C-alpha positions in Angstrom: 0.0 0.0 -0.2 1.5 3.4 -0.7 0.8 5.5 2.0 1.5 8.7 0.5 -1.5 9.2 -1.8 -4.5 7.5 -0.3 -7.6 9.4 0.5 -8.5 7.5 4.2 -11.7 7.6 6.2 -11.2 6.3 9.9 -14.4 5.6 11.5 -13.6 5.6 15.2 -10.5 7.8 15.0 -10.9 10.4 17.3 -8.6 9.0 20.0 -6.3 6.2 20.8 -5.1 3.8 18.1 -7.2 5.5 15.3 -6.2 8.8 16.0 -2.5 8.1 15.9 -3.2 6.1 12.7 -5.0 9.4 11.2 -1.9 11.1 11.6 0.4 8.8 10.4 -1.4 8.7 7.5 -1.6 12.4 7.0 2.3 12.4 7.4 3.0 10.0 5.3 1.3 12.7 2.6 -2.4 10.8 2.4 -5.5 12.8 2.4 -7.2 11.8 6.1 -10.8 12.3 7.3 -11.7 11.0 10.4 -15.5 10.3 11.8 -16.4 10.2 15.5 -18.8 11.0 18.3 -16.7 13.5 20.3 -17.1 17.1 18.8 -14.2 18.0 20.9 -12.0 15.4 19.4 -13.1 16.3 15.9 -12.3 20.0 16.8 -9.1 19.0 17.6 -8.2 17.0 14.7 -9.5 19.6 12.1 -7.3 22.3 14.0 -4.5 19.7 12.6 -5.8 20.1 9.0 -7.4 16.4 9.3 -11.2 16.3 7.8 -13.7 15.4 10.2 -17.5 13.7 10.4 -20.0 13.3 13.1 -20.8 9.6 13.0 -22.9 7.3 15.4 -22.5 3.4 14.2 -25.1 2.3 16.2 -27.4 4.9 14.0 -28.0 3.7 10.5 -29.2 6.9 9.4 -25.9 8.7 10.9 -23.5 6.3 9.2 -25.5 7.2 5.9 -25.4 11.1 6.4 -21.4 10.7 7.1 -21.0 8.4 3.9 -23.1 11.2 2.0 -20.6 14.1 3.2 -17.6 12.1 3.0 -18.0 11.2 -0.2 -19.6 14.6 -1.6 -16.0 16.3 0.3 -13.7 13.3 -1.0 -15.2 11.5 -4.0 -11.6 9.9 -4.5 -12.0 8.3 -0.9 -10.3 4.7 -1.5 -9.3 3.3 2.1 -11.8 3.5 4.8 -10.8 1.9 8.2 -13.5 0.6 10.6 -12.5 0.8 14.5 -15.4 1.1 16.3 -14.9 -0.4 19.6 -16.3 -0.5 23.1 -14.4 -2.9 25.8 -16.6 -3.5 28.9 -16.2 -5.9 32.0 -19.3 -8.4 32.2 -20.2 -10.6 34.9 -21.6 -13.8 33.3 -23.2 -14.9 36.7 -25.4 -11.7 36.8 -28.3 -11.6 33.7 -27.5 -7.6 34.3 -24.6 -8.1 31.9 -26.9 -8.4 28.9 -26.8 -4.9 28.3 -23.6 -4.5 28.1 -23.3 -7.1 25.8 -25.8 -5.5 23.5 -24.0 -2.6 23.2 -20.7 -4.3 22.5 -22.2 -6.0 19.6 -24.0 -3.2 18.2 -21.4 -1.3 18.1 -18.2 -3.6 17.5 -19.8 -5.7 14.9 -23.0 -4.4 13.6 -21.4 -0.9 13.5 -18.6 -2.1 11.6 -20.9 -3.9 9.3 -22.7 -0.9 9.0 -20.0 1.5 8.0 -18.7 -1.5 5.5 -22.0 -1.5 3.6 -22.3 2.0 3.6 -18.9 2.4 1.6 -19.0 -0.6 -0.4 -20.9 0.4 -3.6 -18.6 3.1 -3.8 -15.3 1.4 -3.6 -16.6 -1.3 -5.7 -17.9 1.1 -8.3 -14.5 2.6 -8.3 -12.9 -0.7 -9.4 -10.1 -0.1 -6.6 -9.5 0.4 -2.8 -9.2 -1.1 0.7 -11.4 -1.9 3.7 -9.4 -1.8 6.8 -11.1 -3.6 9.8 -9.8 -3.9 13.1 -10.4 -6.3 15.5 -8.1 -7.5 18.3 -5.8 -10.1 19.8 -8.3 -10.9 21.8 -10.2 -12.2 18.9 -7.9 -15.2 18.8 -7.3 -15.4 22.9 -10.2 -14.8 24.8 -9.9 -12.0 27.9 -12.6 -13.9 30.3 -13.6 -10.5 31.7 -14.7 -9.3 28.5 -16.4 -11.8 27.0 -18.6 -10.3 24.5 -15.6 -7.9 23.3 -14.0 -10.9 22.8 -16.5 -12.4 20.5 -17.1 -9.4 18.9 -13.6 -8.9 17.8 -13.6 -12.7 16.7 -17.0 -12.4 14.6 -15.2 -9.0 13.0 -12.3 -11.2 12.1 -14.8 -13.8 10.4 -16.9 -11.4 8.6 -13.5 -9.6 7.3 -12.4 -13.1 6.1 -16.0 -13.6 4.3 -16.0 -9.7 2.9 -12.3 -10.3 1.2 -13.8 -13.6 -0.6 -16.7 -11.7 -1.8 -15.2 -8.7 -3.1 -12.1 -10.8 -4.9 -12.1 -9.7 -8.4 -13.7 -6.1 -7.7 -10.4 -4.6 -7.0 -11.0 -3.6 -3.4 -8.8 -5.7 -0.7 -9.7 -6.4 2.6 -7.1 -6.0 5.3 -7.4 -6.5 8.9 -5.6 -4.9 11.9 -5.1 -6.9 15.0 -3.9 -4.8 17.8 -2.4 -6.3 21.0 -3.1 -4.3 24.3 -1.6 -0.8 23.2 -0.7 1.9 26.0 -3.5 4.0 25.1 -7.4 4.8 26.9 -6.1 3.5 30.2 -4.5 0.5 29.2 -0.9 1.3 30.6 -2.7 1.9 33.8 -4.0 -2.1 34.1 -1.7 -3.5 31.8 2.2 -2.4 32.3 3.2 -4.7 29.3 0.8 -3.0 26.8 2.9 -1.9 23.6 3.6 1.9 23.4 1.2 3.7 21.1 4.0 4.9 18.9 6.0 2.0 18.7 2.8 0.3 17.8 1.7 2.6 14.9 5.4 2.5 13.4 5.2 -1.6 13.1 1.5 -1.0 11.8 2.6 1.4 9.1 5.4 -0.6 7.9 3.7 -3.4 7.5 1.1 -1.3 5.5 3.7 -0.6 3.2 4.9 -4.2 2.4 4.0 -5.0 -1.4 1.8 -7.1 -1.4 0.4 -5.8 2.0 -0.5 -9.1 3.9 -4.0 -9.5 4.7 -3.4 -9.0 8.3 -1.5 -6.9 10.1 0.2 -8.4 13.0 2.8 -6.5 15.2 5.3 -9.0 16.9 3.5 -8.3 20.1 0.5 -10.1 18.9 1.7 -13.0 17.5 1.4 -15.0 20.8 -2.4 -14.3 20.5 -2.7 -14.8 17.0 -0.8 -18.5 16.8 -1.8 -19.8 20.3 -3.7 -22.6 19.2 -1.1 -23.2 16.4 1.1 -23.1 18.5 0.0 -25.3 21.2 -0.2 -22.4 24.2 -4.0 -21.8 23.9 -5.1 -23.7 27.2 -2.5 -22.3 29.6 -2.7 -18.9 28.1 -6.6 -18.8 28.7 -6.0 -20.1 32.2 -3.3 -17.2 33.1 -6.1 -14.7 31.4 -8.7 -16.0 33.5 -7.0 -14.8 36.8 -7.9 -11.6 35.6 -11.7 -12.7 36.6 -10.7 -11.0 40.0 -11.3 -7.5 38.7 -15.0 -8.2 38.7 -16.6 -6.7 41.5 -18.5 -9.5 42.4 -15.4 -11.7 42.4 -13.8 -8.9 45.1 -13.9 -8.6 48.6 
């Protein structure tokens, strides 16, 4: 992927990984726009020269409005990055967790599908372009305190595989970005092993620039997650990660 001349729209790019990738694409020479819900964050990015659009991926009408506005301003759009994501703790012994589960699925999975559906006709009509979906190492190695987050990201992985197969021959590629724990959004406070955001973004941009671009963007730190089953470490790692269930309020005290 030539990072110097893309026209990129990053949905969910107002903070963390998305915001940093927006800046990296812009620094490489691409035209970049970001969509999100935070008016304050959008204003800050606008001051940096990045295009900004309000979008709520849980609302189909909002997604459609954002698509129309983006394509009106950037008719040459060729790259759509979908990274809506919420991470919520859930105690599966308490039926009250269902609201968190529903929110997670509607944002992480259904929100991703809404965005892809909105832009697929445009990219297919162009005959060239790229979807970049964002999953997680947790899609491949579950983190038991966040069961629906893991399930939603595993589902986005499967959806990305199917999307790539169905778009074969159209000129539209599908690339899946699989982050490990990255030191952003407070992750560094609960996980001292979280990968520094700057290091993560540098490695991601290097992988994206490879020719051909890999179907999966796997930084070195996430290989342990991605290949746990293949390497025979899956059961032991899930058992280790299950110790984190102690962080659930019902397991404390």
